[in-house]
C-alpha positions as CSV (number, residue, x, y, z in Angstrom):
1,M,0.1,-0.1,0.0
2,R,1.4,3.3,-1.0
3,S,1.5,6.5,1.4
4,M,0.0,9.4,1.0
5,S,2.0,11.9,-1.1
6,Y,1.6,15.3,-2.8
7,E,3.4,14.3,-5.9
8,K,2.0,15.4,-9.3
9,Y,1.2,12.2,-11.9
10,A,0.6,13.1,-15.5
11,N,-3.1,13.0,-16.5
12,Y,-3.0,12.2,-20.2
13,D,-6.8,12.7,-20.7
14,Q,-6.6,16.3,-19.4
15,A,-8.0,18.9,-22.2
16,W,-6.4,22.0,-22.7
17,L,-7.9,25.3,-24.4
18,F,-5.0,25.0,-26.9
19,P,-4.4,22.3,-27.9
20,P,-7.1,20.1,-27.3
21,S,-5.4,17.2,-25.3
22,L,-1.8,15.5,-25.3
23,E,-3.4,12.5,-26.4
24,D,-4.5,14.5,-29.7
25,L,-0.9,15.9,-30.1
26,L,0.7,12.3,-30.6
27,P,-0.1,10.4,-33.3
28,A,-0.4,6.5,-32.8
29,G,3.0,5.2,-33.5
30,H,4.9,8.0,-31.8
31,V,8.0,7.0,-29.6
32,A,6.9,8.7,-26.6
33,R,3.7,6.4,-26.3
34,M,6.3,3.5,-26.2
35,V,8.5,5.6,-23.2
36,R,5.4,5.6,-21.4
37,E,4.3,2.4,-21.6
38,F,7.7,0.8,-20.7
39,V,8.1,3.0,-17.7
40,D,4.3,2.7,-16.8
41,A,5.7,-1.1,-16.5
42,Q,8.5,-0.8,-14.1
43,D,8.5,-1.0,-10.4
44,L,10.3,2.1,-9.7
45,E,10.1,1.9,-5.9
46,R,11.9,-1.6,-6.1
47,M,14.3,0.1,-8.5
48,G,15.0,2.6,-5.6
49,F,13.1,5.7,-6.9
50,R,11.5,7.3,-3.7
51,V,8.6,9.1,-3.0
52,R,9.0,12.1,-0.9
53,V,6.3,13.2,1.4
54,A,5.9,16.9,2.0
55,E,3.4,19.2,4.4
56,D,4.3,22.3,2.9
57,G,5.1,23.9,-0.7
58,R,4.4,22.7,-4.0
59,P,3.8,19.2,-5.0
60,N,6.4,17.3,-6.4
61,Y,6.7,15.8,-9.6
62,S,6.4,12.0,-9.7
63,A,9.5,9.7,-10.2
64,N,7.7,8.0,-13.2
65,L,6.9,11.4,-15.0
66,L,10.1,12.9,-14.7
67,L,12.0,9.5,-15.6
68,K,9.5,9.4,-19.0
69,I,10.7,13.3,-19.6
70,W,14.3,12.3,-19.1
71,L,14.0,9.6,-21.7
C-alpha cells in the first residue's frame, strides 16, 4: 500500500484550451507512447526511486513522470 504524497502525476486525458489534449498531439505510433508504456510497466520503488512526502510547498513531480521526460 502506498503512503499519501503530494506528487504530481500526468493526466493524459486532461483537456487544454489550446491544444485540445496531449493524446491528440501525438500520433498513434509516436515513440513517446512507447516510453510511457515502458516506464509505467516498471516497479520504480523496487528500483530505488523514492516518493517524497511533503507537508509544505508545491507538490512534487512524480518519479515516473520525471523519468518519462528524461528518457
